[in-house]
TIFITOR-56361 format. One record per residue: x, y, z of N, C-alpha, C in turn; residue in one letter. Coordinates in steps of 0.02 Angstrom, whole numbers, plus 32768, in hexadecimal, padded with zeros to 4 digits. Layout:
XYZXYZXYZA;...
//
This chain:
906937351F949091376E1F7C90A0379C1FB6X;90DE37AF1FBB90F337DC1FF190FC38221FD6X;90E438511FFB90EC38981FE9911A38B8201BX;914F38D52004917F38F62031917839412029X;916B39612060916339AA2061919E39C82083X;91C039F4206391FB3A15208391E93A5C2094X;92003A7120CC91F53AB620E392373AD420F4X;92423B0E20DE92813B3120F092733B7B20F2X;92993B9D211592943BE6211992DA3C03211CX;92DF3C3F210593213C5E210293333C7D2145X;93713C792154938B3C9A219093A63CDE217DX;93A13D0E21AA93BB3D51219C94063D4E2190X;941C3D78216494643D7A2154948B3D9A218CX;94C33D79219E94EC3D9521D495333D9821BFX;95523DCE21D2959A3DD721C895B53DF02209X;95E53DCD222695FC3DE0226896443DF5226AX;96573E1722A2969B3E2A22B196A03E3222FBX;96CA3E49231596D13E5B235596F73E442383X;96F83E5B23B0972C3E4723D7971A3E1023FAX;974F3E3223EA971A3E0923F396F23DFA23B8X;96EF3E24238B96C93E19234F96843E01235FX;96613E1F2385961E3E0B239295EE3E39236FX;96043E5B233A95D93E89231795CA3E6F22D1X;958E3E8022B8957A3E6A227695623EA4224DX;956C3E9F220D95533ED321E1950A3EC821D3X;94E33EFC21D9949C3EF821CA94873F3C21AFX;947D3F40216D946A3F80215094A13FB32158X;94E03F9D215395173FCD2159952A3FDB21A0X;95083FBD21D095173FC7221695253F842236X;953D3F86227495503F49229695203F3A22CFX;951A3EFB22DE94F63EE6231995193EAB2338X;95013E94237195243E61239795243E1F2372X;955F3E00237095693DC6234895423D892361X;95423D7E23A295273D4023BB94DB3D3C23B1X;94BB3D7523A494743D75239894643D66234FX;949A3D5F232694903D5922DF947E3D1222CAX;945F3D0E229094503CCE227394733CCA2230X;94603C9A220894853C8D21CB946D3CB92191X;948C3CB02158947D3CD8211D943E3CBF20FCX;94213CE820CF93E43CD320AC93EF3C972080X;942E3C8A206D943B3C522041943B3C102066X;943F3C1420A7943F3BD720CF93F93BC420E3X;93EC3B8420E893AA3B6C20F993A53B5E2143X;93703B74216093653B6721A793483B2221AFX;935D3AFE21E393433ABB21ED92F83ABD21FAX;92D93A8521ED92913A8121FB92843A8D2245X;924D3AAE2253923F3AC0229892353A8322C4X;921F3A4B22A692133A1022CD924F39E022CCX;928639F522AB92C039CA22A792E739CD22E8X;9309399622F7933139932333937A39A12323X;939D39BE235293E339CC2349940939892342X;94313982230C944F394122FD948B39302328X;9481392D236994B6391A239794A738D523B4X;94DA38AB23B594D2386B23D594D138742421X;94C0383F244494BE3844248D9504385324A9X;95373835248A957C384224A1958F388B2496X;957E38A6245C958F38EB244D9569391B247BX;952A390D24869503393724B3951F393424FAX;953138F92511954E38F12554959139152559X;95B83913252395F93935252395EF39812527X;95C1399B24FF95B439E32500959B39F92545X;956F39D12562955439E125A4958B39DE25D8X;95B839AD25D295EF39A82601961F39E225FDX;963039F725C0965D3A3025B8963D3A6F25D5X;95FD3A7825C695DA3AB325E195D93AB1262DX;95CE3A77264A95CD3A71269396113A8126B2X;96473A692692968A3A7726AC96993AC126A9X;968A3AE1267196953B2A266B966A3B50269EX;962B3B3B26A495FE3B5E26D296163B57271AX;962D3B1B272C96463B10276F96833B3B277EX;96B13B3E274E96EC3B69275796DA3BB2275FX;96AA3BC9273696943C0E273B96723C1C277EX;964A3BED279596293BF527D6965C3BF8280FX;968F3BCD280B96C33BCD284096E83C0F2842X;96F43C2C280797163C6D280496EC3CA32825X;96AB3CA42815967F3CD6283296753CCA287DX;96773C8C2891966E3C7C28D896A73C962903X;96E33C9B28E6971D3CB4290B97273CFF2905X;96FB3D2028DE97013D6928D596EA3D8C2915X;97053DC9292296EE3DF1295B96A43E012955X;96853E0F298C963D3E1D298D962C3E592962X;95F33E56294095DB3E8C2916958F3E892913X;95723EBC28F795293EBE28EE95183E9628B0X;95123E5528B7950A3E2A287D94C93E352858X;94983E52287A94593E60285794623E952821X;94983EBC282594A53EF027F294D43ED727BCX;94EF3E9B27C4951D3E80279394F83E512765X;94F03E64272794CF3E3A26F694EB3E4B26B1X;94E33E1D268394FB3E29263F94D23E60261EX;94F13E95260894CC3ECC25E994B13EB925A5X;94763ED3259594583EC82553944F3F08252CX;94573F41254E94523F82252E948A3FAE2547X;94943FE6252694C74016253B94B640322580X;9475403B258D945F405425CE947240232605X;94673FE225F9947B3FAF262A94C73FB12635X;94EC3FBC260095343FBD2604954D3FF8262EX;952D403126279540406C264F9536405E269AX;94FD403F26AB94F0402F26F195233FFD270BX;95333FCB26E395643F9926F895A93FB82700X;95BB3FE326D395FD400426D69603402E2715X;95D04055272595D2407E276295D8405327A1X;95B7401927A095B93FEE27DB95FD3FCB27E2X;961B3FB827AA96583F9127AB96983FBB27AFX;96933FFC27A296CF402627A196F3402427E4X;96CF402E281B96EE402C285D97073FE6286EX;96E13FB4285C96F43F6E286A97353F5D2845X;973B3F74280797773F6527E097B43F8827FDX;97AB3FC3281997E33FE7283897F93FC7287AX;97C93FAC28A097D93F8E28E097F83F4828D8X;97DF3F2228A897F63EDD289E98083ED22854X;983B3EF2283B984A3EEE27F398593EA827DAX;98823E8227FE98953E3F27E798593E1027E5X;98313E10281B97F73DE4281E97C23DFA27ECX;97BC3E3B27E2978B3E5227B1979E3E3C276BX;97DE3E43275997F53E2E271697EB3DE3270DX;97F83DBC274197ED3D74273D97A33D65272FX;97763D862753972F3D7B2747971A3D932702X;97353DCC26EC97243DE726AA973B3DB82673X;97793DA1267797943D742643976E3D322642X;975E3D17267C973A3CD7267F96F53CDD265FX;96D33D15266D96913D1F265196943D272605X;96C43D4F25EE96CB3D5B25A696D93D1A2581X;97093CF32599971B3CB5257796E13C832578X;96BD3C8125B096823C5525B5964E3C682580X;96403CA9257A960F3CC0254996263CB22502X;96663CBC24F596803CB124B296813C6724A0X;96903C3D24D096943BF524C4964F3BD924B2X;961C3BED24D795DA3BD124CE95AB3C0024A8X;95C93C32248695A43C5D245895693C812479X;95753C9924B595413CBE24DA95433D0724C4X;950B3D2424B1950B3D6A249995223D9B24CFX;95453DCF24BA95563E0424E895A03E1524EEX;95CC3DF424C896133E0324CF96253E4924B7X;95FB3E66248B96083EAA247596043EDB24B0X;95D53ECE24DE95CF3EF92519960A3EEE2548X;96233EB1254B965E3EA42574969B3EC92558X;969F3ECF251896D63EF324F996D13F3E2507X;96953F592502968B3F9F2514969B3FAC255DX;96893F7D258796973F8325CF96E23F8525DCX;97083F5E25B797513F5E25BF976E3FA225AFX;97563FC2257B976E4005256A975A4038259EX;971D403225B89705406225EA972B405C262CX;973F4020263F975F4015268097AB4016267EX;97C84001264698113FF72644983540242612X;9811404925E99832407125B6984040492577X;985E406A25469868404C2504989C40142506X;98D640202522990D3FF0251F98FD3FB02545X;98EF3FB6258698DF3F7B25AD989E3F5B2597X;986D3F852585982D3F6A256E98353F43252EX;985D3F5C24FF98683F3824C0988B3EF624CCX;98BD3EF624F798E03EB8250898AF3E842525X;98853E9A255498563E6C257398243E4F2541X;980B3E7B251697D73E6524E797F53E3424B4X;982E3E442497984C3E182466985F3DD52485X;987B3DD724C2988E3D9A24E498503D6E24F1X;981B3D8B250C97E03D65251D97BC3D4B24DFX;97B73D7624AC97953D61246F97BB3D28244DX;97FD3D2B244D98253CF6242F98203CB62457X;98233CBC2499981D3C8024C497D83C6024BDX;97A43C8A24BC97603C7024B497543C502471X;976F3C6F243B97683C5223F8978E3C1023F3X;97C83C0C241497EF3BCE241397CA3B972438X;97AB3BA7247097833B75249597483B5E246AX;97293B8C244796F13B7B241B97093B4F23E1X;97463B5C23C897643B342393976A3AEB23A9X;97863ADF23E497903A9B23FC974E3A79240EX;971F3AA0242796DD3A84243696BA3A6E23F6X;96C13A9723C296A33A85238296C63A492363X;97083A45236D972D3A0B2353971439CA2373X;96FB39D023AF96E3399623D4969C398323C0X;967039B423BB962939A423AF960839D1237BX;962F39FC235996103A30233095F83A1C22EBX;961439E722CE960339D7228995B839CE227DX;959439A722A5954C39A02297952539E222A1X;953C3A0B22CF95193A4A22DC95213A7A22A1X;955F3A82228A956C3AB02252954B3A972212X;954F3A552207952F3A3821CB94E43A4021CDX;94C73A412208947F3A49221194693A912209X;94913ABF2224947E3B06222294903B2821E0X;94CC3B1B21C794E53B3F218C95013B0F2157X;94D93AE4213B94F43AB3210B95123AD320CDX;94F03B0520B095093B24207395463B502082X;95423B7520B8957B3BA120C995B93B7720DAX;95B03B3E20F995E83B13210996093AF920C9X;95E13AE6209795FD3ACF205896243B082036X;96093B442037962A3B7D2019966D3B8B203DX;966C3B8B207F96A83B9820A696DD3B63209AX;96C83B25209596F73AEF208997183AF52045X;96F13B0A2013970C3B131FD0973E3B4D1FCEX;972D3B841FF1975A3BBE1FF3979C3BAD2016X;97983B88204C97D43B74207098003B472045X;97E03B19202098063AEB1FF5982C3B111FBFX;98103B481FA698313B6F1F7298693B9A1F8CX;986B3BA51FCE989B3BD51FEA98C93BB4201EX;98D63B76201699003B52204799463B70204BX;99613B88201399A53BA2201399AB3BE52035X;99743C0B203899743C4C2059993A3C50208CX;99353C1B20B398FB3C1520DF98FA3C4A2116X;99343C5B213099363C8E2165991D3CD1214DX;99303CE4210F99193D2320F498CD3D2420ECX;98B23CEC20D5986A3CE920CB98453CEB210EX;985E3CC82140983F3CC9218298443D0F21A2X;987C3D31219798823D7621AF984C3DA2218FX;98423D99214E980F3DC0212B97CA3DB4214AX;97BA3D75215997793D65217697713D8221BCX;97A83D8321E397A43D9D2227979E3DE92228X;97C13E0A21FC97C13E5321FC977F3E6E21E1X;97673E5021AB972A3E69218A96ED3E4121A2X;96B23E5E219996743E3A21AC965A3E0D2174X;96873DEA215296733DBF211A964C3D822131X;96633D63216696403D29218496393D3421CFX;96033D1A21ED95FB3D22223596323D00225CX;964A3D1F2290967D3D0022BA96653CBF22D8X;96253CBC22E996083C7F230496123C4522D4X;96023C522295960A3C1D226296533C0B2258X;96803C3D225796C83C2F224E96E23C042287X;96D03C1522C596E73BEE22FE96D13BA522FBX;96923B9B22E796773B5722E6968D3B2F22A9X;96923B51226F96A03B2D223196EA3B202224X;97163B482243975D3B42223397793AFC2240X;976D3ADC227997883A98228197683A652253X;972B3A72223D97083A43221197263A4321CBX;973E3A7D21B4975C3A82217197A83A7B2175X;97C13A6221AD98083A5221B698373A8E21B3X;98223AC521D298503AFD21D9987D3AEE2215X;98BF3AEF220C98ED3AE0224498E23B13227CX;98E93AFB22BA98DC3B2722F2990C3B6222F5X;994B3B5922E2997B3B9122E699673BC922B5X;994B3BB6227B99333BE8224C98F53C0C2268X;98C83BE42283988C3C0022A2989E3C3022DBX;98CD3C1B230498E13C43233F99013C852329X;99303C8322FB99533CC022E599233CF022C2X;98F83CD4229898C83CFF227498973D2022A5X;98833CFB22D898563D17230A98793D4D2333X;98B53D3D234B98DA3D6B237698E93DAD2353X;98FE3DAA231599103DE622EF98D33E0722D0X;98A73DDE22B5986E3DF92291983A3E1D22BBX;98383E0E22FC98073E2E2328981E3E722341X;985D3E83233798773EC1235498553EFF2339X;984C3F0722F7982C3F4622DE97E63F5222FAX;97BB3F1F22F797763F28230F97763F30235BX;97A23F0D237E97A53F1323C697BA3F5823DBX;97E93F7523B697FF3FB923C697C63FEA23C0X;979E3FE3238C9765401023829733400A23BCX;97253FCC23D096F43FC12405970E3FD92449X;974D3FC92458976A3FDE2498976E402A249CX;9782404A2467978640932466974140B22471X;970D4094245596C940AD245E96B440A924A7X;96D0407924CC96BF4072251296D440AE253CX;970740D32524971C410F254896E641452548X;96BE4146251396884177250D964441552515X;9640412A254796034103255195C7412F255FX;95D24169257F959A4195258E957A41B42550X;95A141BA251A958741D724DC956C41A424ACX;9575416424BC955F412F248E9516411F249AX;94EF411F246594A74111246B949640C9245BX;94BA40AC242C94AC4068241694EC404823FBX;94ED400623FB95273FE223DF952E3FF22394X;94F64000237494F84010232C951E4050231EX;9524407B2350954840BA2346959440B12345X;95AB4075235495F3406923569614406D2311X;95EF405A22DE960D4052229C95E7407B2269X;960C40A4224595F040C9220D961040B021CDX;95FF40D02196961940BA2155966540C02151X;967F40F5216F96C740FF216E96EB40C72193X;96D140B521CD96F0407F21F496EE403D21CFX;96B5402E21B096AF3FF0218A96DF3FF02150X;96E84029212F9716402D20F7975E401F210CX;9770403A214797B4402E216097BF3FE4216FX;978D3FC4218D97943F7D219D979A3F53215EX;97723F63212B97773F3D20ED97BA3F4A20CAX;97D43F8720D098153F9620B3984C3F6C20D5X;98493F68211798793F3E213C98723EF52127X;98353EDE211E982A3E9A210998453E8C20C3X;983D3EBC209698573EB4205298A33EB32052X;98C23EDA207E990B3ED9208399233E95209AX;98FE3E7620C899133E3520E2990D3DFE20ADX;98DE3E06207F98D43DD2204C98F83DE3200BX;99193E1B2008993B3E311FCB996D3DFE1FB1X;99983DDF1FDC99C73DAD1FC299A43D741F9DX;99693D5F1FB499443D2B1F92992E3D411F4DX;99133D7F1F4998FD3D991F0999373DA21ED9X;99713DB71EF299AC3DC21EC899C43D801EACX;99C63D4C1ED599DD3D0A1EBD99AD3CEF1E88X;996D3CF91E94993D3CE01E6399463D041E1FX;99553D441E2199603D6A1DE4999C3D501DBEX;99D13D401DE29A0D3D251DC29A013CE11DA2X;99D83CB91DC399C73C771DA799A13C7F1D65X;99733CAF1D63994D3CBA1D2699793CD41CEEX;99AB3CFD1D0199D83D181CCE9A053CE21CB2X;
//
């Protein structure tokens, strides 16, 4: 007789946005998206289970990461000399202030090369889901102002999400099925019901913190969302949250925590924008019922 013992534990609920959409709702406040895990309804894999990647898939992922890393290294290698010991990915607002003070002069002396390095780093982090893009968005506002900072953030977040989309299309199915089996089934069912107004629904997801951006980027190719829909929804849907984050970068000295970026009023505005984007879908459904 065989006895099978199953063990599972719940993952914390995450809702993301950001520019970047790297923010998540937690108790009415936001935190960094890439540090987030799944919702309580999803089951966490067994601690002793192995990631369900074949040797070919693992080699492909490693190869893509190596190519991106090599390109990023080459870009940094050609950059003008700097105090590299002071350049590191910030993890707190205090770290970000130090980095901003150090990079301000560098950005003024070498604007083109600095922007190239900034964009490469942002896209690399977004592609491989490395935590910290929210700080990169704040840095854009602090160094470039609202208009140029918003353009940079939306461009980089969209490019990074698109890279993540194609990477997931290549090797993502076993990973997403392993991490979020129930959420993937739910997302697939919702997409199937909204095929005729898919862009509106994707805009709603991008604007509001209904689903984590990490999950959307990875799951979209698996549930057969066309890339042009994914791209447009990402490009347009990230603008409201990116504007809030970039604008906050102008007052970096007064900011104490990332959680201070969003209050109830800000969340209400974002949900209102999301509801406006999905309104055509709701209206059509009402007409069908009538």
